[in-house]
N, C-alpha and C positions, 0 to 999 in steps of 0.2 A: 831372591830379591822379591820384596814386596811392593805393589805399587798401590797408591791410594784409590778407592773406587771412585770413578766420577759418575753423576747421575746421568743415565742415558735419556736423551729427548725422544718422547713418543711420537710416532708418526701420525696418531690421530689427532685431530683438532681438540682443543680443550673444551670445557662446558661453556665458557664464554662465547666461543664461536659459534656454537649451536643454538644460541639463543637468537629468536626471530624477533628483530627491531622493526618497529612500524613507526612511519613519520607521521606528522600531524595530518597531512593530506592523503594518507593511505586508510581506506575503509574496507577492511577484511576481517575475517575471524582469525583468531590465533591457532585454532585446531579445529580440524574437520575429520569426520570418521572415514569418509571417502573422498578421495581427491578428484573423482569425477562423477557425476550424476546424470540421470536421465533428463531429457529436455523439460517433460512436465507440461501442465496446462495451468492457465488462469483459474484460480478458484472462483467458483459461483455461488453467491449465499442462497441456497434453496432450503436451509432449514429454519428460517425465520430468526436468525440471530442478528442483533444489530451491534454486537461487540466491535469497537474500534472505529466507529462511525463518528462518535462525538468528542469534544476535547476533554482531555483527563488532567491535564497539568497547567497549561496556558490560558489566556484569555482570548486570543485569536488563533486561526489556523486555516489551512486549506486541506480539501479532500477531493478524491476523483469523482468526477462528475459523469463520465462517459464509462464505457466498459473498462474491465481490468487490463492491466499492461505490465510488462516487465521492465523493471527500472535496473540501470546499470549503475554501478559504484561511482563511476565518473559523472553521471548525470547528478545524483544526489550530492555529491561533493559540489558540484558547480552551483546548485541551487542554495545549498548552505553557505557557500562564499557570499553569495548575493544578500541574503539576509543578515548575515553578520556585519557585513560593510554599512548597511542601513541602519542598523540598530548599534553601532558602535559608539556614537554620541550619546547614549543612554546607559548610564551607569547601572550595573544591577540587572540589565535586561538579559533574559535567557532564551534559549533556542532548544525545542526537543524535537527530535525525529523518531517518528513512530514506526519506521521500517528499517531494516538492516539488511545489506546484501550479504547473504551467506551461501548462495547456490553458485557452485562453479559451471561457468559456461565454457565449452570447448569446440573448438572451430577448425575444420579442416581447411587445407588450402583449394585455392580454384583448380579446376580442371583435374581433380584427383579422382582416381578409380575407386569404385564402392568396394567396401570391405576394408580388411587389414586394421580392423579395430576402430576405437573412438579417436577423434583428434586430439590435439595438445590443448591445453588449459589457455583461455584468452582473457577472461575477466570474471569478476563477481556481478551477481545480479541477484534480484529479488522478484517475486511474483506477488502483485497487489491486486485485489479485487476491487470491484466498483464499490465506491462509498466510503473507502478507507481513509482515514487522516493520515497525513504525510509529514506536515510540519505544524508545531505549535510555538507561539512566542508569547512571553510574558514575564513575570519575575518584577516588573515595576509596571506602573500606569503608562499604558501606551496609548496614544490617540489612534482613532480608528483610521483617519487619514493616512498616517503614516504605516499602519499596519497594512492597509490595503496596499499602499504602494510597494512596500517590501516584498509582500507575498505575491503580488501580481509580477513583479520582475522575476522572482523564483520560478513562478509557473511557467514563464517563458522559456525556462531551461528544460522542462519536463516535457515528454513527447506525448501529452494527455491533456485534456481540457480539465482544469480544476476549478473549484468554487471556495469563494471565501466564507467563512463560518465563524461563529462566536459562542458564546456561553449558552444564548437563547435559542440556537439552531437545533431543531429536532433531529434525533436520529435517523438513520437512513436504512431501509432495506431494498436492495438492489438500487432502484430507479425511483422509489417512492419514499416519502417523508413518513415517519412513524412517530407518534406522540407517546413516548414512554411514560409521561407523568401521569396520563389517564389509566385507570384500571380498564381490563378488558370488559368487565360486565358494565361499565359506565360509557364505552365507546358507542357511539350512535352511526348507524349506516344511512345514507341519503335515502329520501323516500321514493319508493318504487312508483314507475309511471302508470297510472291507472290505464293506460290504454294497453299495457302489455299483460294485463290479468288475462288469464284463460279460464272461461267458465265451461263446466261440463255439464249437458243435459242428456241423461240416458235415454231420453225418449227418441233422440236423433242419432243418425250414423256418425261416425268420426269424420267422414267427409264433408257431410252438412254442417257440421260444427264449425270446422276450420274454414269453411268457404265463408260463414257468417261473422268471423271475427275480425275487428279492424286490423288493417295493415299496420305493421311496426317500422 
């Protein structure tokens, strides 16, 4: 006697079950090479590059004014929600986030002995240096008063002091503003103080010459 073959159900989940689904409020990368990474340090702009310190998409924005900091995904989402709520009446307004939390942060429990490997994953974060632009708004004409109010409230959700910038704001290198529109050979330095000039007379010793120089 022959019985009809019945399809056997596989114990493994199907492809649809393995698909990673993200909600609207989730800010996390879809795929990472390493699930755990080192803590790392905040980048310091020592090479003279001003990339990422000026607006690239919108008309108004905010950037870091103090030293670099590590933002969590929860902090960035909270700031985004504030800006979206303020710009909701303006049809066609857009928000650009210039940073993305793609660094996994692992945390160990309190009173845990040293060793035994790295802690478990806790949240996503990103390391941002000083002078970097965080948010930009634009898309439609936005009054400066409204833009300042929206970005000011968003700054209160972030753990660092921010500054309001526009298209006319110069680039920033560390804590110094840099005029990138002027070529290097046309930039002028402040005049040197006349009292700081040191004259050398070969007929006198070095000690005698230093004693006769004006005090700075």
